[in-house]
N, C-alpha and C positions, 0 to 999 in steps of 0.2 A: 055381669060386667066385671072385668078384672082391671085392677089398677096397674099402672106402669110402675115398676120398681127398677131403679137404675143404680149405678155405682154410688151416686150421692146418698141414696137411701142406705146402702150397706155402710157407708162411712158414718152416717148418723147413728146407726145401730152400734157400731164399734165405739164411737165417741161416747155414747150413753153408757155402754158396758164399762169402758175404761174409767169414766168419771164415777160411776157407782162403786166400782172396786176401790178406787182411790179413797173415796169417802169411808168405805168400810175399814181399810187399812189405817186411815187416819184416826178413826174412832178407836181402833184397837191400840194404836200408839199412845193414846191418852190414858190407857189402863196400866196400873201397876203390874209389871210382869209376873209377880207372884200370884196375882189374882186370875191370870189367864187359864189356869187349870183348876180353879175353884168351881165346884158345881153350883148350879142355880141361875145361870144366865138365861137359858131357855129350858124350862122344866128342870131336869137334873143335869142338863148339859153345861159344860164349861165352855169357855171361848174355844178351847182346843177342839171339842166335838163340833162346835158351830163352824169352825174353819173347815173341818173335814166334811161336814154336811154341804157347805158351799162348794167344796172341791168336787164332791160327787155330782151335784146337780149341774155344775159347770161342765164337767165331763159328759154328762147326759146330753146337754145341748150340743156339744161337739160331736157326739155320736149321731145325733139327729142330722147334722150337716153331712156327716160321712155317709149316712144312708141316702141322702139326697144326691151326693156325688155319684153314688153307685146306681142311681135310678130306682132305689128301693124305699123311698120315704114312706110310702103307704104301709110298709111292714114295720116301721119303727114303732116300738111300744107294744107290739103284740105279745111279747113274752115278759113284759115288765111285772115285777112283784108289786104287791100292795105298797103304797107309799110309806105307810107307817112301818111295815116290815123292813123295807129298804133302809129307812132312816135309822131303825134300831140296829141293823147290821153295820151301817156306817159308823154309828156312835160306838159300838162295841170294838170295831177295828181301831178307831181313833184312840179309844181308851188304852189299847195295847201298844200304842206308838208314842214317841216323845213329841213334844211341841214342834221342835225344829223339823222333824220328818213330816208332820202334818202340814206345816206351812209350805214346805217344799212341794208336797203333793198338790196343794191348792194352787200354787204358782204354776206348776206344770200343766194342770188342768186349764187354768185361765189362759196360758200361752197357747195351748192347743186349740182352745175355742177361738181365740183371736185369729190364729193362722187359718183355721177352717173358714171363718166368716170372711176374712179378707179374700179368700179364693172362691167364695160362693158365687153362684150365678144368681143375680137378683130375682130372676123369674121363679126360683125355688121358694121364695119367701111366702108365696101364696099357696103352695102345695100343702097337702094335708097329711098328717101322720095317722096311724091306725085308729086312734081315739078321737079324731076329728079336728084337732087343733091345727092351725097353720104352722109352718116352720117358723115364721116370724114370731108367732105367739110363744112357741117353745123357747126360742132364743131369748125373748124378753122375760118370760116367766122364770126360766131356769138361770138366766144371766142377770142383767141389770136390775130387774125388779126384785129378784131374790137377794142380791147384795144390799139393795136399799132397805128391804124389809128387816134384814138382820143387822144393818147399821143402826136402825132405830132400836132394835133389841139391846144392842151393846150400849148405846147412849142412855136408854131408859134404865138399864140395870145399874150402870155406874153413876148416873146422875139422879135417879129417882124420879125423873120426869118422863112420862111417856109421850108419844107423838101427839096424841089427842090434846094433852095439856099444852104441849109446846106450840101446837097450831093455834091455840086460843090466845097466845101471847103475841103482842104486836112485835114485828121485827124492827130492828134498829133502822133499817133503810126503808121501812114502809112509809107510804104517804100518810100524813096525819088525817084523821077523820074530821070533816067540817060539819 
């Protein structure tokens, strides 16, 4: 049984993507600019490599939509490198670029993904790529979920509080326990 996916579903995906990226950029804005190139944020990566990493995976999601547009989604991912190898290449290339260039590349990748998703046929969301995931899963995993994951990394590195600890703390707007 297939679920109906309409334009409103595409809008929800886009709203989620935009909100997740805004949270990531807000987390970065709280960081001393001199620390954005300091290693250690994620492994030996600095924020610069992390931004490049997100740019790559955002572009990867845009490429998946492009495959769907061409009726070739089932071939998407057939020639993908190992994820760790790909991430190492992205980090090496980012290391050779300045921060402004890396930020511009991420913004361009994000804008390309938004444009592709805006034009996407909602029916494609249930179609599968070569490794079995649906297009919707690829969009969420490489897009909004990925930005959220690394927003948590940025906040954790610069605050010393990881998400697990933060989730144990009551939120200011939470209902009091009775």
